[in-house]
C-alpha positions as CSV (number, residue, x, y, z in Angstrom):
1,M,-54.2,-74.5,17.8
2,A,-53.9,-73.5,15.2
3,S,-54.7,-69.9,16.1
4,F,-51.3,-70.4,18.1
5,C,-49.5,-71.6,15.5
6,E,-50.8,-68.9,12.8
7,N,-49.8,-66.4,15.2
8,Q,-46.0,-67.5,16.3
9,K,-45.4,-67.6,12.2
10,N,-46.9,-64.4,12.2
11,Y,-44.5,-63.0,14.7
12,L,-41.6,-64.2,13.0
13,K,-42.2,-63.0,9.8
14,S,-42.3,-59.6,11.5
15,L,-39.6,-60.2,13.7
16,F,-37.6,-61.3,10.5
17,F,-38.7,-57.7,8.2
18,V,-37.4,-55.9,11.5
19,L,-34.4,-57.7,11.4
20,L,-34.0,-57.1,7.8
21,S,-34.6,-53.8,8.3
22,M,-32.2,-53.0,10.7
23,S,-29.4,-54.9,8.5
24,I,-30.6,-52.8,5.6
25,Y,-30.3,-49.1,8.0
26,A,-26.3,-50.3,9.2
27,Q,-25.0,-50.7,5.7
28,E,-26.4,-47.3,4.5
29,N,-24.0,-45.5,2.7
30,L,-22.9,-41.9,4.7
31,A,-21.1,-40.5,1.7
32,G,-22.0,-37.0,0.9
33,R,-23.3,-36.5,4.7
34,V,-22.8,-33.4,6.4
35,Y,-22.8,-32.9,10.3
36,Y,-22.5,-29.9,12.2
37,C,-22.5,-28.3,15.6
38,G,-21.8,-24.6,16.2
39,N,-21.1,-24.9,19.5
40,L,-19.3,-27.9,21.0
41,M,-19.1,-26.0,24.2
42,E,-22.1,-24.9,24.8
43,K,-23.1,-27.0,27.9
44,E,-19.9,-26.0,29.7
45,L,-20.2,-22.7,28.6
46,N,-24.0,-22.2,30.2
47,D,-23.0,-23.8,33.5
48,V,-19.9,-21.2,34.0
49,K,-22.7,-18.7,33.3
50,K,-25.1,-20.1,35.6
51,E,-22.7,-19.9,37.9
52,S,-21.4,-16.5,37.5
53,A,-25.4,-15.6,37.3
54,N,-25.2,-16.8,40.7
55,A,-22.1,-15.0,42.2
56,A,-23.6,-11.8,40.6
57,K,-26.8,-12.2,42.7
58,E,-24.2,-12.5,45.7
59,A,-21.6,-10.1,44.8
60,K,-21.6,-7.3,47.6
61,S,-19.1,-4.5,46.1
62,Q,-18.9,-3.6,42.5
63,E,-15.5,-5.2,42.0
64,E,-17.2,-8.7,42.5
65,K,-20.3,-7.9,39.9
66,D,-17.8,-6.8,37.1
67,E,-16.0,-10.0,37.7
68,A,-18.8,-11.6,37.0
69,K,-20.1,-9.7,33.9
70,S,-16.2,-10.6,32.7
71,V,-17.1,-14.1,33.2
72,D,-20.1,-13.7,30.7
73,A,-18.0,-11.8,28.2
74,I,-15.4,-14.5,28.4
75,T,-17.9,-17.4,28.0
76,D,-19.8,-15.7,24.8
77,A,-16.1,-15.1,23.0
78,I,-15.6,-18.8,23.0
79,V,-16.6,-20.0,19.9
80,S,-16.2,-23.7,19.1
81,K,-17.6,-25.8,16.3
82,M,-17.2,-28.8,14.1
83,T,-18.4,-30.2,11.0
84,V,-18.1,-33.5,9.8
85,K,-18.4,-34.6,6.0
86,F,-18.2,-37.9,4.8
87,I,-16.4,-38.4,1.6
88,D,-16.6,-42.2,1.5
89,D,-17.7,-45.4,3.0
90,K,-14.3,-45.4,4.9
91,T,-13.3,-41.7,4.3
92,M,-14.7,-38.9,6.5
93,E,-13.0,-35.0,6.7
94,L,-13.1,-33.7,9.9
95,D,-13.1,-30.0,11.2
96,L,-12.8,-28.6,14.2
97,S,-11.7,-25.3,15.4
98,V,-12.2,-23.7,19.2
99,K,-11.1,-19.5,19.0
100,F,-11.5,-16.7,21.6
101,D,-12.3,-13.8,20.4
102,E,-10.5,-11.2,22.5
103,G,-12.3,-8.2,20.5
104,K,-16.0,-9.8,20.9
105,A,-14.8,-10.1,24.6
106,K,-13.7,-6.4,24.9
107,K,-16.9,-5.3,23.9
108,N,-19.0,-6.8,26.1
109,G,-16.7,-6.2,29.1
110,A,-14.5,-8.6,29.5
111,S,-11.5,-7.3,31.7
112,W,-8.1,-7.2,30.5
113,M,-6.7,-9.1,33.1
114,M,-9.4,-11.7,32.0
115,R,-8.9,-11.6,28.5
116,K,-5.2,-12.0,28.9
117,L,-5.5,-14.9,31.2
118,V,-7.8,-16.6,28.5
119,K,-5.4,-15.4,25.5
120,M,-2.6,-17.0,27.5
121,K,-4.7,-20.3,28.7
122,M,-6.0,-20.6,24.9
123,G,-3.3,-18.9,22.7
124,K,-4.4,-18.8,19.6
125,G,-7.1,-21.5,19.7
126,Q,-6.9,-25.1,18.5
127,S,-8.4,-26.3,14.9
128,Q,-7.6,-29.9,13.4
129,H,-8.7,-30.3,10.2
130,G,-7.7,-33.6,7.9
131,Q,-9.3,-36.6,6.6
132,T,-9.1,-40.0,8.1
133,S,-10.8,-43.1,8.1
134,Y,-13.6,-44.5,9.9
135,T,-15.8,-47.6,10.5
136,V,-19.7,-48.2,10.9
137,N,-20.8,-50.8,13.5
138,G,-25.0,-50.3,13.3
139,R,-25.1,-46.7,14.3
140,R,-21.6,-46.2,16.1
141,I,-19.3,-44.8,13.8
142,T,-15.5,-44.7,15.0
143,A,-12.8,-42.4,13.2
144,K,-9.0,-42.7,13.7
145,S,-8.4,-39.4,16.0
146,L,-6.3,-36.5,13.5
147,S,-4.2,-35.6,16.7
148,K,-3.4,-38.9,18.4
149,K,-1.7,-41.7,17.2
150,N,-4.0,-44.7,18.1
151,K,-6.9,-43.1,19.4
152,T,-10.6,-43.2,18.0
153,Q,-13.1,-41.0,18.3
154,S,-16.7,-42.5,18.4
155,F,-19.9,-40.9,17.2
156,E,-23.4,-42.0,17.3
157,L,-26.4,-41.8,14.4
158,S,-29.6,-41.0,15.8
159,Q,-32.3,-43.4,14.7
160,E,-33.2,-41.6,12.0
161,G,-30.0,-40.4,11.0
162,M,-30.5,-36.4,11.1
163,T,-28.1,-36.2,14.5
164,M,-24.8,-37.4,15.2
165,T,-23.7,-37.7,18.5
166,W,-19.6,-36.9,19.4
167,I,-19.1,-39.2,22.4
168,R,-16.1,-38.3,24.7
169,E,-15.2,-39.0,28.3
170,N,-17.9,-36.8,30.0
171,T,-19.5,-35.1,26.9
172,K,-21.8,-35.6,24.7
173,T,-22.0,-33.4,21.4
174,V,-25.0,-33.6,19.2
175,L,-24.2,-32.2,15.7
176,K,-27.0,-32.1,13.0
177,R,-27.0,-33.0,9.6
178,I,-26.7,-30.4,7.3
179,K,-26.7,-32.4,4.1
């Protein structure tokens, strides 16, 4: 019986230290940290490339093969990146850009028509830069959106804090800690 009580005490002590360490981690200051992703649309672009490769294999005419090559050149010319800098315990700086490098697309063989369609759709690209407030709840970070009022963006820190996942509707993008 004494052994059983001793085991329970040890179990409760262990549980207490685990909970204590979790609460200490939750209150860790993020100030000075920087997270970066150099290709936000990597998964989506890779999916398009796979479809293009399949279409190229099934292509019967040279025109169809050239179209598949154009799609690959277009996907390689889309540059999307994000940097998140934590200024202090309430403020973060977001830098997000999505651009189309028409020169690179042309160099890699994208047709004139495809380049113009993408340029018409994307324009000069999208860019957001600015500071916003954020809150931390455990490993979940909620930040106010830079572009839409009353909207938020969600991030989740990895257990060790070396990566941070940007969580959107159907997409998760991993940013790596660089500072």
